[in-house]
C-alpha distance (Angstrom), angle and dihedral (degrees) to the residues before:
residue distance angle dihedral
M1 . . .
W2 3.81 . .
F3 3.81 117.1 .
R4 3.80 110.2 -117.2
P5 3.82 114.3 -161.7
E6 3.79 117.1 -130.4
R7 3.76 120.2 -112.1
E8 3.81 115.7 -99.6
A9 3.79 129.9 -171.3
P10 3.82 116.5 -140.1
P11 3.82 120.1 -125.1
T12 3.81 90.6 -115.3
A13 3.79 135.7 35.4
G14 3.79 102.4 -109.8
L15 3.79 125.0 175.5
P16 3.83 107.2 -107.0
L17 3.79 117.8 -131.7
G18 3.79 121.5 -126.6
L19 3.78 133.5 -157.0
A20 3.80 90.8 -99.1
D21 3.82 89.1 60.7
L22 3.80 92.7 59.4
G23 3.80 98.5 60.9
G24 3.77 145.2 5.4
A25 3.76 136.1 60.7
V26 3.80 119.7 -9.1
P27 3.83 111.7 -136.1
A28 3.82 94.5 -153.4
P29 3.81 136.7 -32.9
L30 3.80 113.5 -65.4
T31 3.79 90.9 -122.8
A32 3.82 91.9 53.6
L33 3.81 92.3 49.1
A34 3.80 91.5 48.3
A35 3.81 93.9 46.8
Q36 3.80 92.5 51.0
W37 3.80 92.6 47.9
L38 3.80 92.2 47.6
G39 3.80 93.1 46.8
M40 3.81 93.9 -117.5
D41 3.79 131.8 129.4
E42 3.80 93.1 -126.3
A43 3.79 142.8 2.1
Q44 3.78 127.0 -157.0
L45 3.81 124.1 -147.2
E46 3.80 122.1 -140.4
C47 3.80 131.5 176.2
S48 3.84 94.3 -101.8
G49 3.77 141.9 -6.4
T50 3.80 87.1 -102.8
A51 3.79 90.6 54.1
A52 3.81 89.8 48.5
L53 3.81 90.5 54.2
T54 3.80 91.1 47.1
V55 3.80 91.4 51.3
A56 3.81 91.1 47.3
L57 3.80 95.5 50.2
T58 3.80 93.4 43.2
A59 3.79 89.5 52.8
L60 3.81 94.0 46.6
A61 3.80 91.7 48.0
G62 3.80 87.8 60.2
H63 3.81 88.9 60.7
A64 3.83 95.7 48.9
R65 3.78 109.3 28.6
T66 3.81 96.8 173.3
R67 3.80 93.0 57.2
R68 3.81 113.1 85.2
E69 3.84 107.5 160.5
V70 3.80 130.6 87.8
A71 3.82 118.2 -163.6
I72 3.81 113.9 -141.5
P73 3.81 136.2 164.8
A74 3.80 113.5 -90.1
F75 3.81 89.5 -127.4
T76 3.78 112.5 57.3
C77 3.80 140.3 99.1
P78 3.84 111.4 -45.4
L79 3.80 88.2 -131.9
V80 3.82 89.2 72.2
P81 3.84 96.3 70.3
L82 3.80 88.6 40.3
A83 3.81 89.6 56.4
I84 3.79 91.1 47.4
R85 3.79 91.4 53.6
R86 3.81 91.6 44.4
A87 3.81 86.4 58.6
G88 3.82 89.2 54.8
L89 3.81 93.6 -107.0
E90 3.81 137.5 116.7
P91 3.82 125.6 -113.0
R92 3.79 116.6 -134.4
L93 3.79 113.2 -162.8
V94 3.81 122.1 -137.9
D95 3.78 122.0 -162.6
L96 3.79 119.9 -123.0
R97 3.75 132.9 -113.2
A98 3.80 109.0 -90.7
G99 3.79 109.2 -82.1
H100 3.80 94.2 0.2
F101 3.82 140.1 91.9
D102 3.81 96.1 -130.9
M103 3.80 124.2 95.0
D104 3.78 118.1 -93.9
P105 3.85 107.3 -111.9
D106 3.81 95.0 -138.9
R107 3.79 93.3 47.5
L108 3.80 90.4 47.0
A109 3.80 91.0 52.2
E110 3.81 90.0 50.0
A111 3.81 91.0 50.4
C112 3.80 96.4 51.4
S113 3.80 124.9 83.5
E114 3.77 142.6 138.2
R115 3.83 86.3 -63.3
T116 3.81 92.9 61.6
L117 3.78 114.0 107.9
A118 3.80 97.5 176.5
V119 3.78 145.2 -3.0
V120 3.82 116.6 -141.9
P121 3.83 113.9 -153.0
T122 3.79 106.2 -166.2
H123 3.79 129.6 -147.0
L124 3.79 106.8 -152.8
G125 3.79 125.5 -156.0
G126 3.79 92.0 -17.1
R127 3.81 92.6 -52.8
T128 3.78 113.1 122.4
A129 3.79 128.1 -121.6
N130 3.81 126.8 -142.2
V131 3.79 98.3 -93.5
A132 3.81 92.7 169.3
M133 3.80 91.0 59.7
A134 3.80 93.0 46.8
S135 3.80 90.6 47.2
A136 3.80 92.7 51.7
V137 3.80 91.3 52.6
A138 3.81 92.3 44.9
R139 3.82 93.1 49.3
S140 3.81 90.9 50.2
V141 3.82 89.5 65.1
G142 3.81 98.3 32.5
A143 3.83 95.4 -106.1
Y144 3.79 130.1 143.8
V145 3.81 125.1 -114.5
V146 3.81 116.7 -129.2
E147 3.79 108.2 -172.5
D148 3.80 113.9 -146.7
A149 3.80 104.4 -147.8
A150 3.82 94.0 153.7
Q151 3.82 89.5 127.8
A152 3.80 97.5 33.1
L153 3.80 111.0 63.6
G154 3.80 104.0 154.2
A155 3.82 97.3 21.0
R156 3.79 118.4 127.6
I157 3.81 135.4 -151.1
D158 3.82 119.0 -166.5
D159 3.81 89.6 -13.7
R160 3.81 93.2 -54.8
A161 3.78 126.1 104.7
A162 3.78 115.7 -93.8
G163 3.78 107.4 -113.4
T164 3.82 93.4 42.5
H165 3.82 99.9 77.2
G166 3.79 98.0 78.5
D167 3.79 133.1 59.1
V168 3.80 89.1 -93.1
G169 3.80 131.9 11.2
F170 3.77 132.7 -170.8
F171 3.82 136.9 -165.8
S172 3.79 134.3 -165.8
L173 3.81 125.5 -125.1
A174 3.80 93.6 -175.7
A175 3.79 126.9 139.8
G176 3.79 111.8 -62.5
K177 3.79 95.2 18.0
G178 3.80 123.1 125.4
L179 3.79 89.2 -93.4
S180 3.79 118.5 17.5
I181 3.78 137.6 -172.4
F182 3.83 84.8 173.0
E183 3.82 91.5 -101.9
G184 3.77 122.6 15.8
G185 3.77 143.6 119.6
L186 3.79 136.2 -151.9
L187 3.78 121.4 -144.6
V188 3.83 125.8 -164.9
A189 3.79 137.3 178.2
G190 3.79 131.9 173.7
D191 3.81 97.8 -148.9
P192 3.84 112.8 82.0
V193 3.81 90.6 -147.5
L194 3.80 90.8 55.4
R195 3.81 91.5 45.4
D196 3.77 90.3 54.4
S197 3.80 90.0 48.7
L198 3.82 90.9 50.7
R199 3.80 91.5 51.4
R200 3.79 93.8 48.2
T201 3.81 92.3 46.6
A202 3.81 92.2 50.5
R203 3.80 91.4 50.9
R204 3.79 89.2 52.6
I205 3.82 102.0 45.0
A206 3.84 104.7 23.2
R207 3.78 106.1 56.9
W208 3.78 130.1 169.9
Q209 3.82 110.6 -77.3
P210 3.83 110.6 178.5
G211 3.80 94.0 -168.3
W212 3.79 93.3 58.1
E213 3.78 93.0 43.1
L214 3.81 91.7 50.9
R215 3.80 89.3 52.0
R216 3.80 92.6 49.7
T217 3.81 91.0 46.6
L218 3.79 91.2 55.3
E219 3.80 91.1 44.4
L220 3.80 91.2 51.5
A221 3.80 90.7 50.7
G222 3.81 89.0 51.4
Y223 3.78 90.7 47.3
A224 3.80 91.0 52.6
A225 3.80 89.4 52.2
L226 3.81 100.2 41.9
Y227 3.81 104.6 33.1
R228 3.79 88.5 97.2
P229 3.82 131.6 104.0
R230 3.82 91.0 -100.7
G231 3.80 96.5 39.2
L232 3.79 99.5 50.2
G233 3.78 93.8 75.1
M234 3.80 89.7 67.1
A235 3.79 96.8 40.7
Y236 3.82 100.1 36.9
G237 3.79 115.7 0.5
H238 3.81 101.7 55.5
P239 3.84 94.8 48.2
L240 3.82 89.7 45.8
R241 3.80 93.6 53.0
R242 3.82 92.8 45.1
A243 3.79 90.1 54.0
L244 3.80 92.2 47.6
R245 3.80 91.7 50.8
R246 3.82 88.0 54.9
G247 3.80 91.2 48.0
D248 3.81 88.8 -118.1
M249 3.80 103.1 148.9
L250 3.80 95.3 173.9
G251 3.79 90.6 50.9
A252 3.80 91.5 48.8
A253 3.79 90.5 51.8
G254 3.82 93.3 42.6
E255 3.80 92.9 -120.5
Y256 3.79 104.6 139.0
F257 3.79 97.1 116.1
D258 3.79 127.8 177.6
A259 3.78 123.0 -137.9
D260 3.80 87.5 -142.1
F261 3.81 94.0 65.1
P262 3.84 116.8 164.4
L263 3.80 123.1 -86.7
H264 3.79 111.6 -171.6
R265 3.79 143.7 124.9
V266 3.79 121.5 -84.8
G267 3.80 115.6 -116.1
R268 3.78 127.8 -121.5
W269 3.81 97.6 -106.6
R270 3.81 95.7 53.9
R271 3.79 90.6 46.4
A272 3.80 88.8 52.8
V273 3.81 93.1 49.0
G274 3.81 90.2 54.7
A275 3.80 91.8 46.9
R276 3.81 93.3 51.1
A277 3.83 92.5 48.8
F278 3.79 95.1 44.1
H279 3.81 97.1 86.1
R280 3.83 90.2 63.5
L281 3.81 94.8 53.2
P282 3.85 100.6 83.4
D283 3.81 92.7 51.4
F284 3.80 91.2 45.7
I285 3.80 90.3 53.1
S286 3.82 90.7 48.3
R287 3.80 92.0 51.2
T288 3.79 95.5 46.3
T289 3.81 90.4 45.9
A290 3.81 90.0 54.1
Q291 3.81 90.3 48.3
A292 3.80 92.2 49.8
R293 3.80 92.4 49.0
A294 3.80 89.7 51.5
R295 3.81 93.1 49.5
L296 3.80 100.9 41.0
P297 3.84 96.0 81.6
A298 3.81 93.3 58.2
L299 3.80 92.1 56.0
A300 3.80 95.1 38.0
S301 3.83 90.2 54.7
I302 3.82 92.2 62.6
P303 3.84 108.0 102.6
G304 3.79 112.8 -109.4
V305 3.82 95.1 12.0
H306 3.80 119.9 117.7
V307 3.80 117.9 -162.5
F308 3.80 116.0 -159.9
S309 3.79 113.9 -129.3
D310 3.79 142.0 161.4
E311 3.78 138.0 168.1
G312 3.79 104.1 -108.6
G313 3.77 106.2 33.4
T314 3.78 131.5 107.4
W315 3.79 123.7 -119.9
P316 3.82 116.4 -130.9
Y317 3.80 86.7 148.3
L318 3.79 140.8 -12.1
M319 3.80 111.8 -102.2
L320 3.80 117.0 -145.9
R321 3.81 134.1 -171.4
L322 3.80 114.0 -155.8
P323 3.81 128.2 -156.8
D324 3.81 95.8 -99.5
E325 3.79 143.6 -15.6
A326 3.80 95.1 -94.7
T327 3.80 91.9 55.9
R328 3.80 92.2 45.8
D329 3.80 90.7 50.4
A330 3.80 91.8 48.0
V331 3.81 90.3 53.8
L332 3.80 91.6 48.1
H333 3.80 90.7 48.1
R334 3.80 87.9 61.2
L335 3.79 100.5 36.1
W336 3.82 114.2 24.4
A337 3.80 93.2 76.9
S338 3.80 91.8 43.6
R339 3.78 123.0 96.7
H340 3.79 93.1 -113.4
G341 3.81 102.1 97.3
V342 3.83 98.4 -109.2
A343 3.81 112.3 148.9
R344 3.79 148.2 139.1
M345 3.79 123.3 -93.6
F346 3.78 99.7 -143.1
V347 3.79 121.4 -11.5
H348 3.81 98.0 -136.5
A349 3.75 144.5 17.1
L350 3.81 106.4 -99.8
P351 3.84 98.1 -98.6
D352 3.81 89.9 59.1
Y353 3.83 98.5 61.8
P354 3.81 104.1 99.2
Y355 3.81 93.5 -151.4
L356 3.81 92.9 57.0
G357 3.79 95.2 60.9
T358 3.78 124.0 -164.4
M359 3.80 120.1 -16.0
A360 3.79 129.5 -175.6
G361 3.80 111.5 -98.0
G362 3.79 93.4 19.2
E363 3.78 94.9 111.1
N364 3.83 94.0 76.3
V365 3.81 114.8 35.9
P366 3.83 105.7 121.9
H367 3.80 95.2 151.5
A368 3.80 92.3 52.6
R369 3.80 90.5 51.1
D370 3.79 91.1 47.4
F371 3.81 91.0 50.2
A372 3.81 91.2 50.7
A373 3.81 90.4 49.3
R374 3.81 98.6 49.5
T375 3.81 107.0 37.4
L376 3.78 135.7 88.6
T377 3.79 136.2 163.0
V378 3.80 135.2 -127.3
T379 3.77 116.1 -156.1
N380 3.78 119.8 -111.9
S381 3.78 92.5 -158.2
P382 3.82 114.5 138.4
W383 3.81 85.3 -129.3
L384 3.82 90.2 73.0
D385 3.79 97.9 85.3
D386 3.79 124.5 -150.6
A387 3.79 94.7 -100.0
S388 3.79 92.2 52.7
F389 3.80 91.7 46.2
E390 3.81 90.1 51.5
H391 3.81 88.8 51.1
V392 3.82 90.3 52.7
C393 3.82 90.5 50.3
A394 3.80 91.5 48.5
V395 3.80 92.8 51.1
I396 3.81 92.3 48.5
E397 3.81 92.3 47.8
A398 3.79 94.0 46.5
T399 3.79 91.3 49.0
V400 3.80 94.5 47.4
V401 3.80 94.3 46.0
S402 3.81 93.5 47.2
R403 3.79 94.9 56.2
């Protein structure tokens, strides 16, 4: 009897690649397609969202050499402070608004000074941050705004693309994102002087490295083959469940990051794969948005559960805040190891990752720690069918009501 792998839903709704994406004519360069869609004159491609942020901050530091601090939310991807340090700068952590992922305006104002190079408003899981607030605070001290739209390609704020409201914006094209070349990052800026600085900086610090590009090429080919309901168990599910059995939360969430992350140019084939797949992205976002809107009420009706929502965001997953940490952990105990795409965003607030060390502002971030302790995500992948979604809702409701 042939072994038939079980179906598995991914933790995020990523655009699957097809055979037609892997070869054939290229309609236009990926950067040109992205720039047009985002409403920008140009877009720049880097080897990851982290690399894009590193290039951006390195370039900006050349325009303001006395400014060494970058203000970021105290709950975000651990790669963000690593990128800041790679650029030779210092992260300054800002606590969140109570019960939310966005930076608290008063705490942001306290954190910013004449030493602040940039403020990084962060869109999380497709939900949009208050860029206008962050920009006002940044402008008051003469700092730049670097908009972190790594998880929000396709989101819109006031009828403009998220990621285009600051001085610089960046997006991730990593595995499981709306559009993926396995690892990649887009970088945009409205000011021609800044765009030129970004290009020159990338040429200087992100050189051609054939070894890394060969690795990413093979990984992208594997992603194209395995990012399927019956391939994800091998690529994602089995490693997740092994880590959970060991009690390794960082391993389960894929959060062992290295400060020496790669900086290199993206090869021609991966650029072409992204360009060929790009035309399917708007429809994919429309379909997953419709699915999320249809499913939100079921989760929002559970007593004590808050579902984050807005009008212009994208929906890689549904982000939930539960009544307390014990309830959240009880839900994850039942669902994280399942095949239903339930997961955590980031395991800790930034000060609590041992490998990040001490960061300015990290001594007083209670709201960030509370957010890390009470949130979980439910995939919005079309591969999570209605019956499985209803099961997830039932487990969450039963767990919340029983506590």
